[in-house]
N, C-alpha and C positions, 0 to 999 in steps of 0.2 A: 504494500500499500504506500503510495507516494505522500509527500509532505502535505499537499493540498487535501488529500483524502483524510489524513490524520487531523488536519485543522477542522474539516467538516464534522468528523466523528466527535472531536472534542466539544465543538459547539453544541452538537446534539446532546451529548451526555451532561453538559453543564446547564442546559435549559431544563427547568423543572416542569415544564408543561408536559402533560401526559402524552405518551407515545401512542400511535395507532395500534389497537389490539388485533384488528382484523384488516389485513392488507389484501387488496385484489389487484391482479395484473391482467390486462387485456392485450392479447397479441393475436396474430393471424397464422393460418397454416403456412403462408409464405415465409413468415419469420422463422418457422421451425425447419425450413429447407436450407437455411444458411449454415455453413460450416461452424461448428462449435455452439449451435443454438441451445442444445440440451445441457451442455456444460454451463452456459450462462444461466439457464433456468435453475439448475441445481445451486449455483452460487447465489442467485436471487433469493431462493428459499432459505439458504443459510444466513444471508444478511438479515432477512426479515425477522427470523427467530432471534438472531444475535442482538437486534435492536428492539426487542420487546414485544414482537407480535406473538399472539397465541394461535392465530388461525390465518391461513393463506388460501385465497381462491384464485385459481388460474383459469381464465376464460380464453379459449382458442376459437376464433370465428373461422368458419370454413365456407368455401364457395361450392365445393363438390363433396358430398357426403361419402363418396367412395373412398376418400382418404381417411375417414374416421377410424376404421379398424387399425390401420398402420400407426396413426397418431396415438390411439389408445394404448397399443402395445408399448410404444416407446415411453409414453408418459407414466404408465404404471411401473416402469422399470427405472424411473428417475433415481439418481443417487440422493437420498434424503434420509434424515434420521427419524422422521416422524411418519406416521401412517398416511398413505395416499388413497383417496377414493376418486374414481373417475366416473363421470356420467356422460352419456351420449344421447343423441336424439332418440326419443321413445322411452327413455328411462324415467321412472316415476318414484323410485326409492329415494328417500331423503338422504342427503350427504351430511355426515356429522364428524368426519375425521379432521384432524388439524390441518391437513393439506387436501383441498378439494379441487378437482379439475373438471371443467366443463368444456366438452368438445362439441361445438356445433349445436348445443341446446340453447337456442336463443331465448331472450326474455319473453318475446311475444308467445312463442310456443309453450314455454313453461306456464305463463299466466293463463293461456287458453286452456291448458289441461286442468288448471285449478278451477276455472269457471265451469268446465265440463263436469268435474267431480262434484262441485257444489250443486249444479243443476240436477245431476243424477240422484243425489241424496234428497234434495227437495222433492223430486218427482216420486221417489220411493217412500216419502213420508218420514224419512229419517232425520230431516233437518227442517226447522221452521225458518222461512226466509227472514223473519224478524231477527233471528239470531246470527245472521251472517254479518261479521265485522272483520276488522283487520286481523284479529287473532285467528279466525277461521281460515282466512286466506293464507296466512303465514305458516300454519301447521301443515298445509298441503304443498308448499313449495319444495322443490328438489333441493334448493340451496336457501334455507331459511335465514341464515345469519346475515345481518346487515354489515357491510364493510365500512370501516371508518375512513379509509383512504383507498381510492381507485387510481392506479397508475396506468396510463395508456401511452404506448410508444408510437412514434411515426406519424400520427395524425390526430386532429382534434375532433374525434367522434367515437362513440362508445360501441358501435357495432352490435346493437340490440342486446346489450349486456345488463342483466339483473335489473330489469325495469322497476320492479317493486322495491327490491332491497337497497338499491343505491340512491334512493330519492334524497336522503340526508347526508350522503357520503361527500367527503371532500374529493374533488376531481383534480388530478394532476396530469397535464398533457406535456409530453416532451417530444421535440422533433428529432430526438436521437433514435435511430432505427435499432431494432432489437440486436442485430449483429454487432453494434457498437456500444451497447449498454454496459456501463461499468459501475463499480461500487460508488464512485463519486456521483453518478447520476441518481442512484438510489438514495444516497445521503441528501442530495439536493431536494428530492421529493419529500423526505422526512422533515427537512428544515422548513420547507414551504408549508407543510402541514402544521408544524408547531407555530408558525408565524400567523396562522389564521385564527380568527375568533369563530368557533363553531356556533351556528345558530339553530340547527335542527329544524329549519323551515320557518323560524320565527322572524 
């Protein structure tokens, strides 16, 4: 780690503002085609836990679902010290592991599945429409945990990511492409997060 990286790390540690407990990363399938992409991802996970995160969500947007099985295999085998759970299009089982990976399961699709589930339960007489609230929605989401910080590389758009969960998250966009993402870029995101006054929609 270079001198500048040490400087950023020291500033982060001296700042008493709470660190993000749940960090989400948004990348694309093209990012993972770059040489060294999975090594960078493993390092990102290491950095996040090193600087106080308790949960990490990695969202990989895909244009062609034919690549999902390959990406799933590679991501399940990431070098990480914590448990990894991977979810793909069509999965409905809730993810609860410290490292959660979303491959091509967009927020619209996830939310549509929740609406379908609610409608089926109402139709079956198992749920009163008056009882449907945010809690009922959240307990049906595949990724129920709300991120504190969302990091998106390469472009300023979220690619249909966690529509419900990220509504109060702090968003950090960097024009650094994933292949060039370094620890200093991660530390800059953390510093930016700590410099903000979180309002949670207020």
